C-alpha positions in Angstrom: 43.0 78.4 67.1 43.7 81.7 65.9 45.8 83.8 64.2 47.8 87.1 65.0 46.5 90.2 64.1 49.3 90.8 61.7 48.9 87.4 60.1 44.6 88.6 60.1 45.4 91.5 58.2 47.9 90.3 55.4 45.4 87.6 54.7 42.5 90.3 54.1 44.4 92.7 52.5 46.1 89.4 50.3 41.8 88.3 49.2 41.0 92.1 48.6 43.5 93.0 46.5 43.0 89.7 44.8 39.6 90.2 44.4 39.9 93.4 43.0 42.7 92.3 40.1 39.9 90.2 39.1 37.3 92.7 39.1 39.5 94.8 36.6 40.4 92.0 34.9 36.7 91.2 34.2 35.9 94.7 33.1 39.2 94.9 30.7 38.0 92.1 29.2 34.2 93.2 28.1 35.5 96.1 26.9 34.1 97.1 23.3 36.3 97.0 20.4 35.8 100.0 18.3 37.0 100.8 14.4 38.3 104.4 15.0 34.9 105.8 15.4 33.2 109.3 14.5 36.9 110.8 15.4 38.0 109.2 12.3 35.9 110.3 9.9 37.8 112.6 6.9 41.1 111.5 8.1 43.8 110.1 5.9 45.3 106.4 6.1 47.8 104.2 4.5 46.6 100.8 3.0 48.9 98.0 4.9 47.6 95.0 3.4 45.2 94.9 0.2 42.2 96.1 0.5 40.4 93.8 -1.6 37.5 94.6 -0.6 38.5 93.9 3.1 42.4 94.6 4.4 44.2 96.9 7.0 45.2 100.5 6.8 47.6 102.2 9.0 45.5 105.5 10.6 47.6 107.6 13.2 49.9 105.0 14.1 47.3 102.2 14.7 46.9 98.8 12.5 43.0 99.4 12.0 40.6 96.8 9.8 39.1 98.5 6.9 37.0 98.1 3.6 37.4 99.8 0.2 34.0 102.0 -0.8 31.7 100.0 -2.7 32.7 101.7 -5.9 36.4 101.2 -5.3 38.4 98.7 -7.3 41.2 96.8 -4.8 43.3 99.4 -3.3 47.1 98.4 -3.1 49.2 98.7 -0.3 51.3 101.9 0.6 47.9 104.3 -1.2 46.3 107.0 0.8 43.0 106.8 1.4 40.2 108.7 3.3 38.2 107.4 6.3 34.5 108.1 4.8 32.6 105.9 7.3 32.1 102.9 9.1 30.4 99.4 9.0 30.9 97.3 12.2 34.1 96.8 12.9 35.6 98.0 9.8 36.4 101.8 8.4 35.4 102.4 5.2 37.6 104.4 2.8 38.1 105.6 -0.6 41.0 106.6 -2.6 42.1 109.9 -2.5 42.0 111.7 -6.3 
């Protein structure tokens, strides 16, 4: 039993769209997460949660994980800090004097 050409076309387009959608989803799931990268160096951010030594900051409207510089004591929320480096998925920050 053969299908009409219209049904064949609809089935082919449905299958093609499904495969394309799965391909896009697989690519998006395997993107590497970043902590801001080199563009963040020297930028100022606001501490969102206590950095003791790790916590979170708001940088350019984005919530990111951060770690206080080794020389810093715990940094309270609301304090403005500067990004001085990156370590893994964490931005390294220090208080601004």
